[in-house]
N, C-alpha and C positions, 0 to 999 in steps of 0.2 A: 732556360735561357742559354743560348749558344754563344752569345757575345754581350758585351757591355758597351753602352754608348755615353759619351760625354758630348753635349751639344751646346755651343755658345756659352760656355761657363765663364763667368766673370766674378771677381772678388775685388771690392774697392773699399778704401777708407777715405771718407770725404770725397775729394775729387781725384785721389791717386789710385790708379788701377794696379793691383798686385798681379792679377790675372785678367786677361781680356779676350773674350770670345774664343775660348779654347774648344777644339773639336777633336775627338779621338774615338776610334772603335777598337775594342780589345776583344780578342777571341778568347773563349773559355779555355783555360789551361795554359795560356800564354804567359811568358815571363817578360814583362815590360820594365825597362829601366829609364827613369827620368833623370837626365843629367843637366846640371846648371851650376853656375857659380853661387856662392853664398849671397843670399838676398834676392835670388832670381824668382822665388815663389814656389820652390819645390815642396816645402813642408806645407805651405798654404794649400797647394793642390791636393795633397793627401788629406788634410783636415776637411776640405770641402767634400771629398769623396766619402769621408767618414761621417759627414753631417755634423761636424763639430763647430763649424762657423757658418754665418749667413753667406749666401751666394745667389747669383741670378743665373738663369740658364736651366738646362735639363741634365740630370745625372740618372741614367738608368742602369743601376748595378744592383747586385744582390744585397739584401739587408743582412745576410749572414756573412759577416766579415770580421777579421781580426786585424789588430794593428800592433806593430813592434816599433819601439822608439830607439833613438841613438843611446840615450842614457838607460842604464840597466833597469828595465821595468819589472823588477822583482820586489816582493815584499820582504823586507829584512827580518821581520818577526815570524815568518813562516819558513819551514824547511823546504828543501827542493821538492819533495813529494807534495807537500801542502800547496806550494806555489802552482804546480802544474794542475792540481785538482781544483784550484780556486774557481774557475769558470764552469765547472761541471759538478758542483757540490750537490745538486738536486738529482743527479742521475742515480739509477739503481746501483747498489753496491757491486754487483757482479760486473756490470758494464764499466763502472769506474775502475775496477781492478784490472780489467782487460786493457783499458786505455792507458793507465799509468804504467803498467808493465811494458807495453809496447814502446811508449815514449821514453821511458827510462833507458831502455835498451838502445833505441835509436840515438838518443843524446849521449850515450856512453856515460851515464851518471848513476848507474845502478848502485855503485859503491858509495855514492854521495847523497842518496835519497833522504837521509835523516840529518844532513848537514844544513846549516843556515848560510845564506848568501855571503856573509862576511868571511866565510871559509873557502869561497870559490874564487877561481881566476875570472878575469874579464870574459874570456871566451865561454867558460862554463855558465856564467850568469846569463849571457845572451842565449845560450842553448836552452836554458830554463825558460826564459821569456818567450822564445819562439815555440817551445813545446807547449807552454800554457796557451798561446794564441791558437795553436792547432788542435788542442784537446777537444774543443766543442765542434770540431769538423766544419770550419767555415769554408765557403766557396771561394772567397777572395781574401788575400792577405796583403795588407798595406805595410810597407817596411820603410821607415824613415832613417836612412843612414845607420843601420843597426850595428855596423862594424867600424864606425868612425872613431871610436875611442880605443880601439885595439891596436896593439903593435903589429907591424907588417907581417911577421911570421904567422901570428895567430889569425890575423885578418885573412890571409891567403888560405889557411886551413878551414876557416869558417865558410869561406866562399865555396870550397869544394864540398863541405858538409851540407850547405844549403842546397846545392844542386842535387845532391843525393836525396835529400828530403823532398825536394820538389818533384823529382822523378818518381818517387814512391807514392806521394799523395796526390799528384796531378792538380795542385791548387793553381788558381790564377794568382800571379804575384805582380804587384806594382811596387817597384823598389826605387828609392831615391838615393842618389849619390852625387858627389862632385868629382869622384875619381873615375876618369875615363877608362883606365885599365880594368878596374872592377866591373864597370858597366859592360865592356866588350866581352869579358869572360862569362858574365852571368846571363846576358840578355838574349832573347829572340829578336827583340827590336829595341833600339835606343831612341828616345825622344829628347831632343835638345830644347830646353826651356830657357829663354833669354828675353829680358825686357818685357815681361808679362805675356809673351807669345810662344807657341810651339814653332821653332824655326826649322827643325829638320826631323825627319822620321826615317831611321836607317835600319834595314833588316841585316842582322848579323849572319854571315854565311857558314859559320862553323857547325859541323855536325855534333851530336851528343852521343854518349857522355863526353864531357870535357875534363881534362886534367890540367894542372898548373903549368906543365911544360909548353902548352899552347901559347903562352904569353911571350915565349922567346922566338916564335916563328916570324918569318918575314911578312906573311899575310896579316898577322895580328898587329904587328908594329906599323904596317902601312895604314890600317884602319885607325889606329891610335893617332898617327900623324895627321890623317885627314880630318879627324874629329877635333883635333886641337885648335883648328881654325875657328871653331864655333865657341 
């Protein structure tokens, strides 16, 4: 499958439509960011893609997908290592060891592998959650404001780290945020969701790899200004 299709997707409660007739084509390996205000339906859209809620319409995406939430999705009674291994417990031992070794290195948590989540910072917890979602090698990663609870410095560093991870594993990512600056920095395309509809589909022109200093350029801030109208 070279692309994923969302066609006439609607979600409603009684007569109130949270999402109405959404259509979207996503290329494999693309980084899509959905932007909208609180209550615009961003999380509902991800839940529909993950088949967690009833919907009407057609969603043609891989069944092999992972999801990362805003609240730290780690099990407090498991160590870092055990958390990452949680979804691949039935793999052969040699394969598990290869995966955990690589992910501990990439998350820079090798020295924390036997620690429990209450001994980790917010950024470290989210790295564990993202590593756990990647461990089973999903084609598609759904991310619901995963950095929303982090301070601005940690959030910025996590954005750069996520782009590194994405460039390495070439996953298709659908990322939800209300932060326009974050969206521009991360995305290949930004989709504006407002009042149950996709209102705008914007291709971001910046080349990759991207570093944080791009946020201070005239071009970046012009796009930010243009998007603020939505």
